[in-house]
C-alpha positions in Angstrom: 11.5 37.3 -0.2 11.4 41.1 0.1 8.5 41.1 -2.3 6.4 38.8 -0.2 7.2 40.7 3.0 6.3 43.9 1.3 3.1 42.4 0.0 2.0 41.3 3.5 3.0 44.6 5.0 1.1 46.5 2.3 -2.1 44.4 2.9 -1.8 45.1 6.6 -1.3 48.8 6.0 -4.3 49.0 3.7 -6.5 47.2 6.2 -5.5 49.6 9.0 -6.0 52.6 6.7 -9.5 51.5 5.7 -10.4 50.6 9.3 -9.4 54.1 10.5 -11.6 55.6 7.8 -14.5 53.4 9.1 -14.8 51.5 5.8 -17.0 48.5 5.3 -15.7 45.0 4.3 -15.4 45.8 0.6 -13.5 49.0 1.4 -11.1 47.1 3.5 -10.5 44.5 0.8 -10.0 47.1 -1.8 -7.5 49.1 0.3 -5.7 45.8 1.2 -5.4 44.9 -2.5 -4.2 48.3 -3.7 -1.7 48.8 -0.9 -0.4 45.2 -1.3 0.2 45.8 -5.0 2.0 49.1 -4.4 4.2 47.7 -1.7 4.9 44.6 -3.8 6.1 46.8 -6.7 8.3 48.8 -4.3 9.6 45.5 -2.9 10.4 44.3 -6.4 12.4 47.4 -7.1 14.2 47.0 -3.8 15.0 43.4 -4.6 16.4 44.3 -8.1 18.5 47.1 -6.6 19.8 44.8 -3.9 20.8 42.2 -6.5 22.5 44.7 -8.7 24.6 46.0 -5.7 25.7 42.5 -4.7 
C-alpha cells in the first residue's frame, strides 16, 4: 500500500516539477514517470523496513 501511495505522490511531484520548469507534454510525462519510479522504490524499501520491524 505504501508503494502505491508513493507512486502516485511521485507522479504528482514530477508533474508539478515539470510544470514549474515550463515543460511541454512529453516533459511532464517523463518527469512523472521518473519521479514515480524513484518514489515507488523508496516506498518499497519503506514497506520492507516496516515489515521487518513488525
